[in-house]
C-alpha positions as CSV (number, residue, x, y, z in Angstrom):
1,M,136.1,-52.9,103.5
2,D,139.3,-52.4,105.5
3,G,138.1,-50.2,108.1
4,D,135.9,-47.2,108.2
5,E,139.3,-45.1,107.8
6,G,140.7,-47.3,104.7
7,E,141.0,-46.6,101.3
8,G,139.0,-50.0,100.2
9,L,142.3,-52.1,99.6
10,W,142.2,-55.7,98.4
11,S,145.5,-56.4,99.5
12,T,148.0,-58.9,100.4
13,S,150.2,-56.1,102.9
14,A,151.0,-56.6,106.1
15,D,149.3,-53.5,107.4
16,V,146.2,-54.1,105.9
17,L,145.3,-57.9,106.1
18,P,145.0,-57.5,109.9
19,K,141.9,-55.6,108.9
20,Y,139.9,-58.1,107.4
21,T,140.1,-60.5,110.4
22,G,137.3,-58.5,112.2
23,G,134.8,-58.8,109.3
24,V,132.6,-56.5,107.9
25,R,129.1,-55.0,109.4
26,C,126.9,-52.9,106.5
27,A,123.7,-51.6,106.7
28,I,120.7,-52.8,104.6
29,G,121.5,-51.0,101.9
30,G,124.6,-50.0,102.3
31,V,127.7,-50.9,99.9
32,V,131.1,-52.5,100.5
33,F,133.5,-51.5,98.3
34,F,137.0,-53.4,97.2
35,K,139.6,-51.3,95.0
36,W,143.0,-52.5,94.3
37,E,145.5,-51.8,91.4
38,K,145.0,-54.1,88.6
39,A,148.9,-54.9,88.6
40,W,148.9,-56.9,91.9
41,S,146.9,-59.5,90.2
42,H,143.9,-60.5,92.4
43,D,140.8,-61.4,91.6
44,L,137.5,-61.5,93.9
45,M,135.2,-64.6,94.8
46,R,132.2,-65.5,97.0
47,L,132.9,-68.4,98.8
48,A,130.1,-71.0,99.4
49,S,129.9,-70.9,103.1
50,Q,131.8,-70.5,106.5
51,A,133.3,-73.7,106.1
52,H,135.1,-73.0,102.8
53,Y,136.2,-69.8,104.0
54,D,138.1,-71.2,107.0
55,S,139.9,-73.2,104.9
56,C,140.1,-71.1,101.8
57,D,138.3,-74.0,99.5
58,F,137.3,-72.5,96.2
59,S,135.0,-75.3,95.1
60,D,131.6,-74.0,94.2
61,A,132.4,-70.3,94.7
62,V,131.4,-67.5,92.7
63,S,133.6,-65.1,90.6
64,L,133.2,-61.9,91.0
65,V,136.2,-60.3,89.3
66,A,138.8,-62.4,87.6
67,P,142.4,-61.8,88.1
68,T,143.8,-58.8,87.1
69,S,146.7,-57.7,85.3
70,G,148.6,-54.3,83.5
71,S,147.8,-50.7,84.6
72,G,144.8,-49.1,86.5
73,T,142.7,-49.4,89.1
74,Q,140.0,-52.1,89.7
75,S,137.1,-51.8,91.9
76,Y,134.1,-53.7,93.1
77,S,130.9,-53.0,95.0
78,Y,128.7,-55.3,96.8
79,H,125.7,-54.4,97.8
80,C,124.2,-55.2,101.2
81,E,120.6,-55.9,100.5
82,T,119.3,-59.3,102.5
83,P,118.9,-58.6,106.2
84,G,121.0,-60.9,108.3
85,E,123.0,-62.3,105.4
86,E,126.6,-63.4,105.6
87,V,129.0,-63.9,102.8
88,Y,132.4,-64.6,102.3
89,F,134.9,-63.1,100.3
90,A,138.6,-64.1,99.2
91,C,141.2,-64.1,96.7
92,S,142.0,-67.2,95.0
93,V,144.8,-66.0,93.2
94,G,148.3,-68.0,94.7
95,D,148.6,-68.3,98.2
96,H,146.6,-65.0,99.1
97,C,143.6,-66.3,100.7
98,N,145.8,-68.6,103.0
99,M,147.9,-65.3,103.6
100,G,144.9,-63.6,105.1
101,Q,143.2,-62.1,101.9
102,K,139.8,-63.0,102.6
103,V,136.9,-60.9,104.8
104,A,133.3,-61.9,105.8
105,L,130.5,-59.7,105.6
106,T,127.5,-59.6,107.7
107,T,124.5,-57.4,106.5
108,S,122.4,-56.3,109.8
109,S,118.8,-57.5,110.3
110,S,117.8,-54.1,111.4
111,V,119.8,-51.2,110.7
112,N,118.6,-49.4,107.4
113,V,120.0,-47.0,105.0
114,H,118.4,-43.9,105.2
115,P,115.4,-42.9,104.7
116,A,114.5,-45.5,107.5
117,P,114.4,-44.0,111.3
118,G,117.7,-44.7,112.7
119,G,119.4,-45.4,109.3
120,V,123.2,-44.8,108.5
121,H,123.8,-41.9,106.5
122,M,127.0,-41.2,104.3
123,A,128.4,-37.5,105.7
124,S,132.3,-37.7,104.7
125,L,133.3,-36.1,101.5
126,A,136.7,-37.5,102.3
127,A,135.4,-41.0,102.7
128,T,133.7,-40.5,99.2
129,M,136.7,-39.3,97.6
130,R,138.3,-42.3,98.9
131,M,136.0,-44.6,97.2
132,L,136.5,-42.7,94.0
133,N,140.3,-43.1,94.3
134,Y,141.2,-39.7,94.3
135,P,143.0,-38.1,92.8
136,K,142.8,-40.1,89.7
137,M,139.4,-40.3,90.1
138,D,138.5,-44.1,88.2
139,T,136.6,-46.5,90.6
140,G,133.2,-46.2,91.7
141,F,131.5,-46.2,88.6
142,G,132.7,-49.4,86.6
143,T,129.5,-51.0,86.4
144,E,125.6,-49.4,85.9
145,A,125.2,-50.5,89.5
146,Q,128.4,-49.7,91.2
147,A,127.8,-46.2,89.4
148,N,124.0,-46.0,90.7
149,A,125.6,-46.7,94.6
150,T,128.1,-44.5,94.0
151,L,125.7,-41.4,93.2
152,E,123.1,-42.7,96.2
153,L,126.4,-42.2,98.6
154,I,127.1,-38.6,96.6
155,W,123.5,-37.8,97.5
156,C,123.9,-38.2,100.9
157,L,126.1,-35.8,101.3
158,E,123.7,-33.1,100.2
159,A,121.5,-33.3,103.4
160,H,124.9,-32.8,105.5
161,C,126.0,-29.6,104.2
162,A,124.2,-28.3,106.5
163,P,125.1,-26.0,108.6
164,S,128.7,-24.7,107.4
165,G,129.5,-27.1,105.0
166,G,129.3,-29.9,107.2
167,S,129.9,-32.8,105.3
168,A,132.7,-31.5,102.9
169,R,134.9,-30.0,106.1
170,D,137.0,-33.2,106.4
171,F,138.1,-32.9,102.9
172,H,137.8,-28.9,103.1
173,P,138.4,-27.2,106.5
174,D,136.9,-24.1,104.8
175,A,133.9,-25.5,103.2
176,T,130.5,-23.5,103.1
177,E,127.3,-25.2,102.8
178,A,127.3,-23.4,99.1
179,S,131.1,-24.9,98.4
180,C,129.5,-28.3,99.9
181,L,126.6,-28.1,97.9
182,A,128.6,-27.2,94.5
183,D,130.8,-30.2,95.7
184,V,127.9,-32.8,95.8
185,H,126.7,-31.8,92.3
186,N,129.8,-31.7,90.5
187,L,130.4,-35.0,91.9
188,A,127.3,-36.3,90.4
189,G,127.8,-34.7,87.3
190,Y,131.6,-36.5,86.8
191,V,129.8,-40.4,88.0
192,T,126.8,-39.5,85.7
193,R,129.4,-38.7,82.5
194,S,131.7,-41.2,83.3
195,R,129.7,-44.1,83.8
196,P,129.4,-47.1,81.3
197,Q,126.1,-45.8,80.0
198,P,126.4,-41.9,80.4
199,N,124.0,-39.8,80.7
200,F,125.4,-36.2,79.4
201,R,122.5,-34.3,79.6
202,L,121.9,-35.1,82.8
203,A,125.3,-34.9,83.9
204,L,125.4,-30.7,82.7
205,E,122.2,-30.2,84.5
206,Y,124.1,-31.4,87.7
207,Y,126.8,-28.9,86.6
208,D,124.9,-26.3,86.1
209,D,123.3,-26.9,89.7
210,A,126.7,-26.5,91.3
211,L,127.4,-23.2,89.6
212,S,124.2,-22.0,91.0
213,H,125.5,-22.3,94.3
214,V,129.0,-21.2,94.1
215,P,129.4,-19.6,90.1
216,T,133.2,-19.5,90.5
217,H,133.3,-23.2,91.2
218,C,136.5,-24.5,89.4
219,P,136.3,-28.1,89.7
220,T,132.7,-27.5,88.1
221,L,134.0,-25.5,85.6
222,E,136.7,-27.8,84.7
223,Y,134.8,-30.9,84.6
224,R,131.8,-29.0,82.7
225,T,134.8,-28.1,79.7
226,E,135.7,-31.6,79.6
227,L,132.0,-32.8,79.4
228,F,131.7,-30.4,75.9
229,L,135.0,-32.2,74.5
230,Q,133.6,-35.5,75.5
231,T,130.2,-34.8,73.4
232,G,132.1,-33.2,70.2
233,D,130.5,-29.6,70.9
234,A,134.0,-27.3,69.9
235,S,132.4,-24.6,70.4
236,A,131.1,-24.7,73.7
237,A,134.1,-26.2,74.8
238,V,136.5,-23.2,73.9
239,K,133.3,-21.1,75.3
240,A,133.6,-23.1,78.6
241,A,137.4,-22.8,78.9
242,R,137.2,-19.1,78.4
243,R,134.9,-18.8,81.8
244,L,137.2,-21.5,83.5
245,C,140.1,-19.2,83.1
246,A,138.2,-15.9,83.7
247,A,136.9,-17.2,87.5
248,C,140.0,-19.8,88.1
249,G,143.2,-17.8,86.6
250,P,145.4,-19.0,83.7
251,A,148.0,-20.3,85.9
252,S,145.7,-22.5,88.0
253,D,145.7,-26.3,88.0
254,V,142.0,-26.8,87.0
255,V,143.1,-24.6,83.8
256,E,146.1,-27.0,83.6
257,F,143.9,-30.0,83.6
258,A,141.5,-28.5,80.7
259,K,144.7,-28.1,78.9
260,A,145.4,-31.4,78.7
261,A,141.5,-32.6,78.2
262,F,141.6,-30.3,75.0
263,T,144.9,-32.3,74.0
264,A,143.6,-35.5,74.7
265,T,140.1,-34.6,72.7
266,P,141.6,-32.8,69.8
267,I,138.6,-31.4,68.6
268,A,139.1,-27.8,69.1
269,T,142.0,-25.7,70.1
270,F,142.2,-24.4,73.6
271,P,142.3,-20.8,73.7
272,T,145.8,-19.9,75.3
273,E,145.9,-16.4,74.1
274,E,142.5,-15.2,75.6
275,C,143.2,-17.6,78.7
276,D,146.5,-15.8,79.8
277,A,145.1,-12.5,79.3
278,F,142.8,-13.1,82.2
279,Q,144.3,-12.1,85.7
280,P,143.9,-14.4,88.7
281,P,141.4,-14.1,90.8
282,P,141.7,-11.6,93.8
283,P,142.1,-13.2,97.4
284,P,138.6,-13.2,99.7
285,P,138.9,-9.9,101.7
286,P,139.3,-10.0,105.0
287,P,136.6,-10.5,107.7
288,P,135.4,-7.3,109.1
289,L,136.9,-6.4,112.6
290,D,134.3,-5.0,115.2
291,S,135.0,-1.7,117.0
292,S,136.6,-4.0,119.8
293,E,139.4,-5.5,117.5
294,S,139.4,-1.7,115.9
295,N,140.4,-0.4,119.3
296,I,143.0,-3.1,119.9
297,E,144.7,-3.3,116.7
298,S,145.3,1.0,117.0
299,S,146.8,0.3,120.0
300,P,150.6,0.0,120.0
301,A,150.8,-2.4,122.6
302,S,148.3,-4.5,120.4
303,S,151.3,-5.7,117.9
304,T,152.7,-7.8,121.2
305,N,149.1,-9.4,122.0
306,P,149.6,-13.1,119.8
307,S,145.9,-13.7,120.6
308,I,145.1,-10.8,118.3
309,W,147.4,-11.7,115.8
310,L,145.9,-15.4,115.5
311,G,142.4,-14.0,115.0
312,L,143.8,-11.9,112.4
313,G,145.5,-14.4,110.4
314,L,143.0,-16.9,110.4
315,A,141.5,-15.7,106.9
316,L,140.7,-22.4,104.0
317,G,138.9,-46.4,102.9
318,L,135.3,-45.0,104.0
319,T,134.9,-48.2,102.1
320,L,132.5,-50.0,104.1
321,T,129.9,-47.4,103.2
322,L,126.6,-47.9,105.1
323,T,124.3,-45.5,103.8
324,R,122.7,-44.4,100.1
325,T,131.8,-37.2,94.2
326,R,136.6,-36.9,90.5
327,T,136.4,-33.4,91.8
328,R,140.0,-31.6,91.4
329,H,140.6,-29.7,94.7
């Protein structure tokens, strides 16, 4: 909503307001995402017409989100479903609209979200993570409709994982096709268990699918542990925590997240002693050298050749979403 590289911010900030002035275009079947801190005291209104929009007239407006307060993040997703439709949004709190906190949205009359030929696809894990408000991961699934839209965006990433981790490389520079697929299924599992009507069985299937691509995918192993805590399965949670420690190491961030989850849901005790007994996972081996590189490396002159050392040293709001993942990375 605040541009292809934005974070979905709905704000009166001076550096954000200019991004609203040009309006937003959305593909048919796409989603426009709004996000703000509840403490900012904004609402979201759909105005009756362009004339109402131009004059910040809220008569006959439809309230989409009431004025917010307190802590946490508020989000809203608008689904672009009617070809050629023009809609107008603004904040009615105080003088926010007159300050420029308003945006006009136009749905394309011809461009479709895939699978229509020529449709627009989500191909950015980084954009998806911004939509989910990484690292808090607390937006994008506040309503069932919003969760469905977010899952469509996540699944669109899957088609762009090949070759070589494509859609994940803007978030993980060292992504592979397998790690990208693991990220996608992990995010699908997270949204599926975090939505207002969670489906824990399906979320577990998504986690298991992620681990079929990368058995040591640490974010998935941690989320899987949380799922068992969330569903009250103490023995499975402890077993999952042991697996997490073995794969990712007792000092890893994901293990700290798991410990916090056990504290928040005290149905079992985190297996600290067993976890600490595991050694950190070894680093990946360096890539093999071909014969010419081996010969060069053995030469005394090679130590002064910077290109050789460079080769050896390389060992890691899209908010207007025009298409159809909280991983901890």
